[in-house]
N, C-alpha and C positions, 0 to 999 in steps of 0.2 A: 545888263540881264543877268550875266551869269555870275557874276560878283558884286552883287548889290551891296551898300552902304547902308542903305535904310528899307526896310523890306514891310510891309504890311500885308496880313493875311487876315481875311476876315470870313469866318466860320469855314475855312478851309476844309474841313474832314466831314462835313454834314452828309457827301455822298459816296463815303472812301468807306474800303472794307478796313479790315483788323488790321493786316498785315501792309496796306497803303499808308494808314497811318501810322505804325512803325517804320515805315520807310521814310514819311515826311518830316516825323519828328526826330530822326535820324539829320536829315538834309537840314533842318534848322538848327539843331544845336551844331552843327559844323560851323553855319555859316556865324553862329553868335561868338560862336571859338574864334573863327576870324576876324574880328570886331566888328561884325554889323550889327545896327540897331533893328530890333524885330517887335513889331507890334502886333499881337497875336490877340484874334478877338474869337470867344467860343461860349456856348451856353453850357457846354460839358467841364463839370468842376473838375474831373480829375484830370482832363488834359490842361487846365489852366494852372492846376497845382502842380505837376510832374515837369511844366517845360518853365515857367516863368521867375523869374529871380526877383520881380517887385508886381503886385497885383494892383490895379486899378478896378474898382466897383462904381459901373454908372446907373443911374435909375432915373428915366424918363429925359434920357440925354443929358442930365446932369452929375457931376462928380459927387461921390458919395465920401468914396475914402480909399486911400492908397496906402498898403504896406507892404512889407515883404512876404507876410504871410496872414492866411485868414484860414481858420476852420469852417468847413461847410455849411452848418448849421448858422454861423454868424454871417455868411456871406450872401446865403438865402435870403437872409432876414433884411438885411442889407439892400439887396437886390428889389425885393419886393415891399418892403415897408411892413411885412408883417412877421409873425414868428411860423415856425414850421406847423403848430399844430394848429394853428388857425389855416393854413393853405391846404393841408391835408387830413380834414376832419374822418374818424372812421366812418366806414361804409355801412350804410343799414344791410342787414342779412337778407338774403332774396326767401322768400316763402318757397318752402319745399312745392307746393303744390300751385305756383305762377304758370300762368298762361303761356304758351310758346305764341311768340306774336308774328316772327318769321323764320323761317327755316329753308335752308338751301341744300340741294341734294346734289352732289358730284359735278358742280359747275364748270363746263369745259367751252375753251375756244381757242383762238390764237397765241392767247395769253396765258391764261386760267389753266389748270391742269389738275381738276378733281378737287374743288372747294366744297365742303360742306362744313354746315355750323347751325347752331339755333338761338335763338335771341328770345329771351325771356321777360314778361312784361315786369319791369322795373329794375331792369340789366342794364349795363353799358358793356357794349363788347367793342373792345379796342382792336384795330387792325393796325399792325406795325411794320417796319421793315425799312431796309436801305431805299433811296429812291430808284423807280424802276424795276421793282419787284412784283407790280401786279396790283398795287392798291386802287389805283384808280380805275383799272378795267375791271375789277370787281365792283365798285361801286356804280359807272357806268354802265355795266351789263346787268347788274340787278335794274336798273332805271330805265333799260332799254333804250339806250342811247342810239342813233342813226350811226350807222358806219360800222358798228361792232357788229362782230359775224355771229347775229343772234340766232342763226340757224343751226350754230354749234352748240350753243349754250342749253345744259341740261335745266329742268323746270325747277322753278323755285315756287314757295308758297306761302301766304301771308294769313294767320288765322286771327280771329275774333273770337270770344268765347263761344258764340252761338254758330258759327262757320267757319269753312276753310275755303280759302279760294287758291286756286292752282294757276299759275300764270307761265305761259312760254314765251316772253317778252318778244315784240318784233319791234317796239317803238313805245315811247314814256307812256301813253294814252292807253297801252295795252295792260297796265299796270292794275291790281285787282284793288277796289275800291273799299279795303276794309279798313279797320284800326292800324294795319301794319305799315308798311315803309310809303306815310305819304310825302315825304319830302325827297326832293332829287339834289341835283347839283345847286347851289345856292349864289346869287347874285347881292354880293356885297352893298352896293348903292342903293338897293329895295329892302322895303320892309320885310318882315318875317311873313306877313298875311300875304304881301302881292307875290313872296317868293312861292307860297303853298299853292299858289293858282295858276304858277305857269303850264303843267302839265294837263290842265283843265279848263284852258280858257273858255272853249267852247260851252261850258256848264255856267258860267257865273259872267259871262260877257257877250254883247253883239257887236259886230262892225268892227273887232279890233280893242 
């Protein structure tokens, strides 16, 4: 364990901060210089390019190519089977008068600390960060998941063009029935239609 001859690392940096990644890479290089064979798997191209003596690209579990170097555009094309311009088309412009369909004001609980945002119709709002930084708590609190300290969560509201519904969610069924946040957590084996009914089964079914 202390001096491995073969070391397999599968996305070891996915939950690490920047200084922790630097420490790990220093350790990996020292092991390599001592003669260890290291297989490093990552979806972060800069990590692969900075560490690897030889790069292998896989797609759908099959070998595509192995070389000492690839440029990033070529690597993405080989990994996906598509060119970058097809993977990332230009985003349509957001209309200046687009309706606000979801607005959160100063959400707080045992994890969240003053989260506020507005989401407009036709807009995709991305929430990112390292694991454990509050993303699941944000979405579960908006959804009114049981077990969250809902009494400490600030109000949020969903708006449709003709109405505004304000909500202090204590449970999923307390969410407003506007054209705002209609979907909560997803269960992958179930269809989209079935997922959308989970928080309102009493409205669409009888007897379970």
